[in-house]
N, C-alpha and C positions, 0 to 999 in steps of 0.2 A: 327510552322505555316508556310505554304507555301502559297504565294499568288502570282498567275501567269496568264499567256494568256494560251490558249487550250495546248500549249507544255507542260505544267505543270500538265495537266489532270492525275490523277491515281498517281501521285508521292507521294501524302501524305499517301495513301493506302500502298504501296510499303514500304516506310521509316517506317511506323507504324509495319508492319510485322517483321522488322529487328531489332526493339527496343524492349527492356522488356516492361512489362506492367506498369513501375514505370513512363513512359514517355506518354504524350497526343501528339496526332500530329493531327493539323487541317489543311484542305486545302480551300482555297478560289479561285476558277478558273473564269476567266472573258475571255470566248472566244472571239477571235477578238478584243480584247482590245490592246490599245496602252500602252506605259509605263507611261504615265501621269496617265490614269485610273488606272492602277495596284498599281502606287504609292499611289494615292488618296485613293484607297480602303483598302491599306496596313495601310495607316497612321490612318484611322478610327478604324481599326481593332485591332491595337496593344496598345491601350492606356492603357488597363489592364494588360499588361505582365510587365515583372520585367527583371532584370540583368541575371536571371536564365533561362530566355526564350532565343529562336533563332528565327528569321524571316528569312525565304529564299523569296526573291525576284525574280521572273523569269520571263523575258519577253523582249520585243524588236522586235521581229521578225515582229509585225505587222506594225512596223514604218519604217522598212527599205527600203519599196517600194518607199519611198520619201526621196531621199538623203539629203535634208535640216533638215529634223526632225532627222535624225540619232545623231546629235550632242545632240540633247535633250534628248535623250534616257540616255545618260551619266550624263546630267544635272538634270534629273529626280531621276536617282539612286543616286547621289550626295546628293540631297535634302533629298532624304528618309534616307540615311545613317546618315546624320547630326541630323535629327529628331530623329532617334532611339537611337543615342548616348548620345542625351539631355535626353531620357527616361530611360537610363542605360540598355539597351537591347543590344543583339548581332545581327548582321544581316551578311545574305550572299545575295551577289546579282549575277545574271547570266543572260547575255544578249547574243543573237544570234550574232556571229560575221559576219562582212560584209567583204567578200572577193571575 
């Protein structure tokens, strides 16, 4: 499952083409969403997943314009990773770098 902002658009379809039909790939895109919204959306959608599943959380670019919220991107990612680990799932988080 790939959950992200508009930068993740189309990624689920591309990943699905690269994997065998044994795998299911889902995407949930929230255009213009900040990391907190992406994290909340992902948390609600992953409750039925297991340790065999992988969740990709992709966002942060819509938070960068406000420097003070940049640190919250990582706080939200950390909270999601903690939640996923308690649910015995695997996660991959990606955030746009600020430089």
